[in-house]
C-alpha positions as CSV (number, residue, x, y, z in Angstrom):
1,X,198.0,-32.9,-175.8
2,X,200.3,-35.7,-174.4
3,X,201.9,-36.1,-177.9
4,X,203.2,-32.5,-177.9
5,X,207.0,-32.5,-178.7
6,X,207.4,-29.7,-176.3
7,X,205.8,-31.6,-173.4
8,X,207.9,-34.7,-174.3
9,X,211.0,-32.6,-174.2
10,X,210.0,-31.2,-170.8
11,X,209.6,-34.7,-169.5
12,X,212.9,-35.8,-171.0
13,X,214.8,-33.0,-169.4
14,X,213.1,-33.6,-166.1
15,X,214.3,-37.1,-166.1
16,X,217.8,-36.0,-167.2
17,X,218.1,-33.6,-164.3
18,X,216.8,-36.2,-161.9
19,X,219.7,-38.5,-163.0
20,X,222.1,-35.6,-162.7
21,X,221.0,-35.0,-159.1
22,X,223.1,-38.1,-158.3
23,X,226.2,-36.6,-159.7
24,X,228.5,-33.8,-158.4
25,X,227.8,-30.3,-159.5
26,X,229.2,-29.1,-162.9
27,X,229.0,-25.7,-164.6
28,X,226.4,-26.7,-167.2
29,X,224.0,-28.2,-164.7
30,X,222.0,-25.0,-163.9
31,X,221.3,-24.5,-167.6
32,X,220.1,-28.1,-168.0
33,X,217.8,-27.7,-165.0
34,X,216.0,-24.8,-166.6
35,X,215.1,-26.7,-169.7
36,X,212.0,-28.5,-168.3
37,X,210.3,-25.2,-167.3
38,X,211.3,-23.5,-170.5
39,X,209.7,-26.2,-172.6
40,X,206.6,-26.1,-170.4
41,X,206.4,-22.3,-171.0
42,X,206.6,-23.0,-174.7
43,X,204.0,-25.7,-174.4
44,X,201.6,-23.1,-173.0
45,X,202.5,-20.5,-175.6
46,X,201.7,-22.6,-178.6
47,X,198.1,-23.0,-177.4
48,X,196.1,-20.3,-179.2
49,X,194.7,-18.8,-176.0
50,X,196.1,-15.4,-174.8
51,X,195.3,-16.2,-171.1
52,X,197.8,-19.1,-171.2
53,X,200.6,-16.5,-171.7
54,X,200.1,-15.8,-168.0
55,X,200.9,-19.5,-167.2
56,X,203.8,-19.4,-169.7
57,X,205.2,-16.4,-167.8
58,X,204.9,-18.4,-164.6
59,X,206.9,-21.3,-166.1
60,X,209.5,-19.0,-167.6
61,X,210.0,-17.4,-164.1
62,X,210.2,-20.9,-162.7
63,X,213.0,-21.7,-165.1
64,X,214.8,-18.6,-163.9
65,X,214.3,-19.7,-160.3
66,X,215.6,-23.1,-161.1
67,X,218.7,-21.6,-162.5
68,X,219.4,-19.4,-159.5
69,X,218.7,-22.2,-157.0
70,X,221.2,-24.5,-158.7
71,X,224.1,-22.0,-158.7
72,X,226.8,-22.4,-156.1
73,X,226.6,-20.0,-153.2
74,X,224.0,-18.7,-150.7
75,X,223.7,-15.4,-152.5
76,X,221.6,-17.0,-155.2
77,X,218.9,-18.3,-152.9
78,X,217.0,-15.1,-152.5
79,X,216.9,-14.3,-156.3
80,X,215.6,-17.8,-156.8
81,X,213.0,-17.3,-154.1
82,X,211.9,-14.0,-155.7
83,X,211.7,-15.6,-159.2
84,X,209.4,-18.3,-157.8
85,X,207.4,-15.8,-155.8
86,X,206.5,-13.9,-159.0
87,X,205.9,-17.2,-160.8
88,X,203.3,-18.1,-158.2
89,X,201.7,-14.7,-158.6
90,X,201.3,-15.5,-162.4
91,X,199.9,-19.0,-161.7
92,X,197.5,-17.6,-159.1
93,X,196.3,-14.8,-161.5
94,X,195.5,-17.4,-164.2
95,X,193.9,-19.9,-161.8
96,X,191.7,-17.4,-160.0
97,X,190.1,-16.8,-163.4
98,X,189.0,-20.4,-163.2
99,X,187.9,-20.9,-159.6
100,X,184.7,-21.3,-157.7
101,X,183.6,-17.8,-156.6
102,X,184.0,-17.2,-152.8
103,X,180.3,-16.6,-152.5
104,X,179.6,-20.1,-153.9
105,X,182.1,-22.0,-151.7
106,X,180.7,-25.3,-150.3
107,X,182.1,-27.3,-147.4
108,X,184.7,-28.7,-149.8
109,X,186.2,-25.4,-150.8
110,X,186.1,-24.0,-147.3
111,X,187.7,-27.2,-145.9
112,X,190.5,-27.3,-148.6
113,X,191.3,-23.6,-148.2
114,X,191.2,-23.7,-144.4
115,X,193.3,-26.9,-144.3
116,X,196.0,-25.4,-146.6
117,X,196.2,-22.2,-144.7
118,X,196.5,-24.0,-141.3
119,X,199.2,-26.3,-142.8
120,X,201.1,-23.3,-144.1
121,X,200.9,-21.4,-140.8
122,X,201.9,-24.5,-138.8
123,X,204.8,-25.3,-141.1
124,X,206.1,-21.7,-141.0
125,X,205.9,-21.6,-137.2
126,X,207.9,-24.8,-137.1
127,X,210.5,-23.6,-139.6
128,X,210.9,-20.0,-138.4
129,X,213.4,-20.6,-135.6
130,X,215.8,-22.2,-138.1
131,X,215.5,-19.3,-140.6
132,X,218.3,-16.6,-140.8
133,X,217.0,-13.3,-139.7
134,X,217.1,-11.8,-143.2
135,X,215.1,-14.7,-144.6
136,X,212.1,-14.7,-142.2
137,X,210.1,-12.1,-144.1
138,X,210.9,-13.4,-147.6
139,X,210.0,-17.0,-146.6
140,X,206.8,-15.7,-145.0
141,X,205.9,-13.8,-148.1
142,X,206.6,-16.8,-150.3
143,X,204.5,-19.0,-148.0
144,X,201.6,-16.6,-148.5
145,X,201.7,-16.5,-152.3
146,X,202.2,-20.3,-152.7
147,X,199.2,-20.8,-150.4
148,X,197.1,-18.4,-152.5
149,X,198.2,-20.3,-155.6
150,X,197.3,-23.6,-153.9
151,X,193.8,-22.4,-152.9
152,X,193.2,-21.3,-156.5
153,X,194.2,-24.7,-157.8
154,X,192.2,-26.7,-155.1
155,X,189.1,-24.7,-155.9
156,X,189.5,-24.6,-159.6
157,X,186.6,-25.1,-162.1
158,X,189.0,-26.4,-164.7
159,X,187.9,-30.0,-165.6
160,X,191.3,-31.7,-165.1
161,X,192.2,-33.1,-161.7
162,X,195.8,-32.7,-162.8
163,X,195.7,-29.0,-161.8
164,X,195.1,-29.5,-158.0
165,X,197.3,-32.6,-158.0
166,X,200.1,-30.6,-159.7
167,X,199.8,-27.7,-157.3
168,X,199.9,-30.0,-154.2
169,X,203.0,-31.7,-155.5
170,X,204.6,-28.3,-156.2
171,X,203.9,-27.2,-152.6
172,X,205.2,-30.5,-151.3
173,X,208.4,-30.0,-153.2
174,X,208.9,-26.6,-151.5
175,X,208.3,-28.2,-148.1
176,X,211.1,-30.7,-148.8
177,X,213.4,-27.9,-150.1
178,X,212.7,-25.9,-146.9
179,X,213.4,-28.7,-144.6
180,X,216.6,-29.7,-146.5
181,X,217.8,-26.1,-146.5
182,X,216.9,-24.8,-143.1
183,X,216.2,-27.7,-140.8
184,X,218.0,-31.0,-141.6
185,X,218.9,-33.1,-144.6
186,X,217.6,-36.6,-145.1
187,X,218.4,-39.5,-147.5
188,X,217.5,-38.7,-151.1
189,X,216.1,-35.3,-150.1
190,X,217.3,-33.6,-153.3
191,X,216.0,-36.3,-155.5
192,X,212.6,-36.3,-153.7
193,X,212.4,-32.6,-154.1
194,X,213.0,-32.6,-157.8
195,X,210.7,-35.6,-158.4
196,X,207.8,-33.7,-156.6
197,X,208.6,-30.4,-158.3
198,X,209.0,-31.7,-161.8
199,X,205.9,-33.9,-161.5
200,X,203.9,-30.9,-160.1
201,X,205.0,-28.5,-162.8
202,X,204.3,-31.0,-165.6
203,X,200.9,-32.0,-164.3
204,X,199.9,-28.3,-163.7
205,X,200.9,-27.5,-167.3
206,X,199.0,-30.4,-168.8
207,X,196.0,-29.7,-166.6
208,X,195.6,-26.1,-167.6
209,X,196.2,-26.8,-171.3
210,X,193.6,-29.6,-171.1
211,X,191.1,-27.1,-169.7
212,X,191.2,-24.9,-172.8
């Protein structure tokens, strides 16, 4: 699993882009940024399980979102957000096939779900005044879908803890991105965002493949 050349390439490109985050923008950078998620999609596809094609679709859409978000200009942010929205739908569809049924929720599942919902609502209320009027609904919709994905990951029956850990890191990266974009910037914000995002994506991919 960890010896997969595709996974190794995904990690290598994640590190390369982390280094590039310290350098000024250049035309090829968005293409380099997509490589990690592209290789993670391929990593899922080579596993002989049709259901993982859904996860592969999610990673492929993440690559598209990465590309849009790294382009210059505000007009590319919404296409990037939409790409990640659909990616999270794909992740949630797969993960909800491997979660504890709602009727069997224990205090743990109820607590994790309620906590994530409360955190999402609280963060959106805090963020909303800083959002442009045309972004309030898209960001709200995105917040809903990533919360659904997070609940599916936190209540998963897959054996690897990398799945919920990866999902939490993914969500944390979006929190950092939102603060940086709409509230205020802070030292190493872009580097922190990428480190959380890349780690989350890689752990999520490894976790679901390990569960097959």
